[in-house]
Legacy VTK file of the C-alpha trace (Angstrom):
# vtk DataFile Version 3.0
C-alpha trace
ASCII
DATASET POLYDATA
POINTS 303 float
-1.341 27.072 -26.153
-4.858 28.795 -26.394
-6.082 31.529 -24.007
-9.593 30.919 -22.956
-11.915 33.543 -21.221
-14.840 32.203 -18.905
-17.668 34.716 -18.826
-20.908 32.733 -18.384
-22.423 29.138 -18.353
-24.601 29.556 -21.375
-21.543 30.067 -23.437
-20.078 26.598 -22.385
-21.250 23.402 -24.276
-21.844 20.411 -22.452
-18.590 18.867 -23.328
-16.526 21.951 -22.094
-18.579 21.707 -18.854
-17.728 18.204 -18.620
-13.801 18.792 -19.528
-13.813 21.489 -16.670
-15.662 18.737 -14.060
-12.973 16.307 -15.022
-10.159 18.418 -14.500
-11.485 19.488 -11.185
-11.774 15.840 -10.185
-8.047 15.060 -11.152
-7.233 17.991 -8.841
-8.925 16.654 -6.092
-7.323 13.164 -6.417
-4.426 12.176 -8.529
-3.268 15.853 -9.473
-3.577 17.630 -6.074
-0.007 18.768 -6.100
0.372 19.412 -10.003
1.688 22.901 -10.728
2.023 25.050 -13.970
5.351 24.172 -15.313
5.982 27.941 -15.310
4.975 31.020 -13.122
1.997 32.850 -14.469
1.265 36.407 -13.119
-2.328 36.677 -12.117
-4.465 39.730 -10.644
-7.583 39.342 -8.956
-9.838 42.513 -9.314
-12.655 42.198 -7.013
-15.007 45.423 -6.888
-17.213 43.681 -4.459
-16.747 42.014 -1.249
-16.058 38.292 -1.458
-14.781 35.895 1.014
-15.097 31.999 -0.660
-14.809 33.358 -4.526
-11.896 35.450 -3.994
-9.796 33.512 -1.594
-10.353 29.972 -3.104
-9.334 31.489 -6.363
-6.123 32.803 -4.597
-5.499 29.331 -2.922
-5.898 27.911 -6.432
-3.351 30.236 -7.897
-0.735 29.615 -5.050
-1.185 25.930 -5.353
-0.582 26.184 -8.973
2.684 28.312 -8.306
1.189 31.403 -9.977
2.512 35.144 -8.875
-0.398 36.651 -7.506
-1.541 40.378 -7.170
-4.562 41.391 -5.383
-6.226 44.650 -6.448
-7.831 46.991 -4.157
-10.686 49.041 -5.700
-10.834 51.205 -2.351
-7.343 52.346 -2.766
-7.127 52.627 -6.598
-7.653 55.021 -9.241
-11.096 53.778 -9.618
-11.713 56.428 -6.839
-10.607 59.069 -9.154
-13.076 57.833 -11.976
-10.988 55.492 -14.010
-12.936 53.334 -16.060
-13.146 49.540 -16.063
-11.620 49.191 -19.405
-8.799 51.242 -18.379
-8.409 49.286 -14.960
-8.152 46.047 -17.004
-5.896 47.292 -19.861
-3.489 48.850 -17.091
-2.927 45.332 -15.580
-2.434 43.741 -18.879
-0.124 46.650 -19.644
2.067 45.814 -16.939
2.459 42.114 -17.181
-0.428 40.261 -15.650
-1.432 37.343 -17.679
-4.764 36.541 -16.477
-7.258 38.373 -14.491
-10.116 37.279 -12.423
-12.770 39.900 -11.694
-15.866 40.497 -9.811
-17.920 43.630 -10.666
-21.343 44.858 -9.768
-22.242 45.733 -13.316
-24.056 42.666 -15.110
-21.912 41.320 -18.035
-19.299 43.925 -17.612
-17.041 41.615 -19.477
-19.211 42.695 -22.466
-16.926 46.086 -22.996
-13.827 44.113 -22.482
-14.353 41.178 -24.945
-12.174 41.687 -27.848
-10.300 44.626 -26.364
-8.195 42.451 -24.061
-5.665 39.819 -25.040
-5.109 37.965 -21.767
-7.963 35.780 -20.278
-10.642 36.879 -17.806
-12.309 34.711 -15.406
-15.571 36.082 -14.454
-15.926 35.801 -10.152
-19.464 37.177 -10.248
-21.178 40.051 -12.406
-24.124 41.981 -10.519
-27.259 39.594 -10.510
-26.105 38.205 -13.860
-23.465 35.419 -13.686
-21.427 33.294 -11.483
-19.581 30.798 -13.494
-17.259 29.182 -11.236
-19.951 28.870 -8.538
-22.055 26.943 -10.977
-19.244 24.450 -11.879
-18.344 23.983 -8.159
-21.987 23.339 -7.467
-21.874 21.002 -10.478
-19.026 18.823 -9.078
-20.398 18.641 -5.720
-23.635 17.195 -7.276
-21.918 15.095 -9.645
-19.749 13.615 -6.940
-22.819 12.657 -4.943
-24.875 11.256 -7.709
-22.525 10.161 -10.402
-24.598 11.760 -13.269
-26.935 14.506 -13.886
-29.639 13.195 -16.113
-32.952 12.428 -14.303
-32.163 14.409 -11.219
-34.649 17.009 -9.329
-33.130 20.203 -8.084
-34.835 23.392 -6.276
-33.145 26.308 -5.955
-34.966 28.178 -3.194
-34.650 31.903 -2.217
-33.898 35.391 -3.999
-34.156 34.099 -7.528
-34.427 37.268 -9.067
-31.150 39.179 -7.830
-29.155 35.835 -7.576
-26.392 35.156 -10.327
-25.784 31.854 -8.689
-29.394 30.695 -9.446
-29.239 32.180 -13.162
-25.851 30.262 -14.017
-27.291 27.085 -12.256
-30.518 27.088 -14.073
-28.709 27.530 -17.294
-26.176 24.833 -16.792
-28.697 22.227 -15.108
-31.068 22.467 -17.943
-28.668 21.988 -20.308
-27.710 18.750 -18.327
-30.844 17.299 -18.448
-31.649 18.200 -14.778
-35.514 18.998 -13.810
-35.129 22.344 -12.138
-37.741 24.035 -9.846
-37.498 27.439 -8.267
-39.198 28.472 -5.021
-39.342 31.099 -2.494
-41.002 34.397 -2.306
-43.145 34.647 -5.733
-41.937 38.337 -6.323
-38.296 37.104 -6.424
-38.951 34.213 -8.977
-37.860 35.232 -12.662
-39.754 32.323 -14.140
-42.889 31.290 -12.660
-43.298 28.596 -15.225
-41.016 26.126 -12.986
-42.119 27.661 -9.745
-43.364 25.343 -7.020
-44.001 25.966 -3.303
-41.521 24.116 -1.557
-43.673 22.041 0.506
-44.915 20.568 -2.544
-41.637 19.283 -3.878
-39.749 18.661 -0.741
-40.310 14.832 -0.585
-39.035 14.304 -4.372
-36.007 16.796 -4.953
-32.545 15.403 -4.940
-30.978 18.399 -4.403
-32.215 21.565 -2.410
-29.885 24.752 -3.204
-30.809 27.568 -0.957
-29.807 31.153 -1.568
-29.287 34.173 0.522
-31.330 37.160 0.481
-29.360 39.695 -1.433
-30.680 42.841 0.651
-27.583 45.072 -1.171
-29.558 44.431 -4.506
-32.995 45.256 -3.158
-34.786 48.595 -3.747
-36.907 47.520 -0.742
-35.792 45.743 2.087
-37.666 42.316 3.211
-41.047 42.753 5.081
-41.041 39.980 7.156
-38.802 38.935 10.207
-36.165 36.396 9.880
-38.090 33.841 11.803
-41.283 34.334 9.357
-38.788 33.986 6.506
-37.342 30.505 7.610
-41.011 29.365 8.482
-42.351 30.121 5.149
-39.432 29.312 2.718
-36.275 28.418 4.816
-35.234 24.783 5.365
-36.510 23.937 8.830
-36.192 20.807 10.886
-39.510 19.668 9.818
-38.842 20.143 6.079
-35.431 18.382 6.490
-37.224 15.331 7.816
-39.048 15.153 4.833
-36.132 15.090 2.224
-35.299 11.910 0.748
-32.269 10.088 3.025
-30.070 10.414 -0.356
-30.992 14.054 -1.048
-28.570 16.735 -0.254
-28.608 20.501 0.830
-26.549 23.401 -0.682
-25.841 26.791 -0.385
-23.775 29.202 -2.165
-22.547 31.091 1.280
-22.631 33.427 2.886
-25.597 31.813 4.565
-27.804 33.180 7.278
-28.268 30.912 9.921
-31.866 31.129 11.175
-33.352 32.659 8.005
-33.023 30.664 4.912
-31.764 27.284 6.954
-32.096 26.669 10.755
-28.667 26.981 12.235
-28.165 23.630 13.411
-28.771 22.260 9.550
-25.851 23.742 8.301
-23.817 20.852 9.756
-26.374 18.313 8.694
-25.191 14.797 7.586
-27.098 15.616 4.468
-25.439 19.080 3.883
-22.823 19.629 1.417
-22.267 23.285 2.147
-18.522 23.011 3.443
-17.908 20.252 0.795
-18.828 23.083 -2.091
-16.320 25.271 -0.428
-13.760 22.471 -0.751
-14.665 21.873 -4.295
-14.282 25.744 -4.983
-10.455 25.493 -4.890
-10.507 22.092 -7.395
-12.767 24.207 -10.145
-10.870 27.387 -9.876
-7.333 25.416 -10.427
-9.368 23.862 -13.592
-10.416 26.876 -14.999
-7.233 28.598 -14.713
-5.599 25.449 -16.105
-8.000 26.012 -19.172
-7.396 29.711 -19.256
-3.773 29.002 -19.856
-4.379 26.031 -22.172
-2.049 23.466 -20.076
-2.455 19.832 -20.225
-2.149 17.352 -17.312
0.662 14.713 -18.219
-0.329 11.374 -19.221
-4.393 12.616 -19.001
-5.443 9.978 -21.673
-4.233 7.071 -19.271
-6.455 8.372 -16.491
-9.985 6.792 -16.135
-12.683 8.647 -14.619
LINES 1 304
303 0 1 2 3 4 5 6 7 8 9 10 11 12 13 14 15 16 17 18 19 20 21 22 23 24 25 26 27 28 29 30 31 32 33 34 35 36 37 38 39 40 41 42 43 44 45 46 47 48 49 50 51 52 53 54 55 56 57 58 59 60 61 62 63 64 65 66 67 68 69 70 71 72 73 74 75 76 77 78 79 80 81 82 83 84 85 86 87 88 89 90 91 92 93 94 95 96 97 98 99 100 101 102 103 104 105 106 107 108 109 110 111 112 113 114 115 116 117 118 119 120 121 122 123 124 125 126 127 128 129 130 131 132 133 134 135 136 137 138 139 140 141 142 143 144 145 146 147 148 149 150 151 152 153 154 155 156 157 158 159 160 161 162 163 164 165 166 167 168 169 170 171 172 173 174 175 176 177 178 179 180 181 182 183 184 185 186 187 188 189 190 191 192 193 194 195 196 197 198 199 200 201 202 203 204 205 206 207 208 209 210 211 212 213 214 215 216 217 218 219 220 221 222 223 224 225 226 227 228 229 230 231 232 233 234 235 236 237 238 239 240 241 242 243 244 245 246 247 248 249 250 251 252 253 254 255 256 257 258 259 260 261 262 263 264 265 266 267 268 269 270 271 272 273 274 275 276 277 278 279 280 281 282 283 284 285 286 287 288 289 290 291 292 293 294 295 296 297 298 299 300 301 302
């Protein structure tokens, strides 16, 4: 079996993306109860707060019959000055067989690649990459539309500081999706595909909203929550202009009444909680990939 890291979406081919999504689909359907044939020891190292990513990884690991260790940075030797490399190397030395890591440093994995022999799955690095969030977003979109080619997706909000936006823009464009960014212009990395939301709200197939990442801002937002919602968020008025087949997505945590009117989180066109459900399937798929397992009789399964 060949171990495989998962650091970022830009290193995955279209074929590799589709293979992960296919496995995630199988985990959501005929292989819901499939487990690894042997117990695998996995540690989750989260150096930043997390709810969905950390606990959906844990749920996936337990469902796959892994032995799970949860790392607490606040009570670890990190507080004594231990480096990331030394922390990771310790977990490798004590018998962990794979690691899930979230870290505030952009591309932290560059200092580990080639030095750690067990697979590392990136649970988010700073404002850089969030591959499993991207993959669960892709799964949600594919479930809805059946394909990616020809779709129009708008990512709206704090583009500059969002690892979710970075990963999704990379993958969606690779898959043939027309992408737009919107929101405050000062938070848009690339103004080439910037469009005011009201100009595109009627034509897009997917509206992907983002949280304002105050923890990554040097200056706080100079407007009220209501002002932001009115200027850039999903209001009832904007919702009414969207195509009936369009869907609303958000990586969460979402701020009701800021990037989205609170009542619209549960709107029939919202897929926000579906994204969370798909997060477990995707993380099972990337763990399966990391260890190199194959489903039984996969060749006989039709997509």
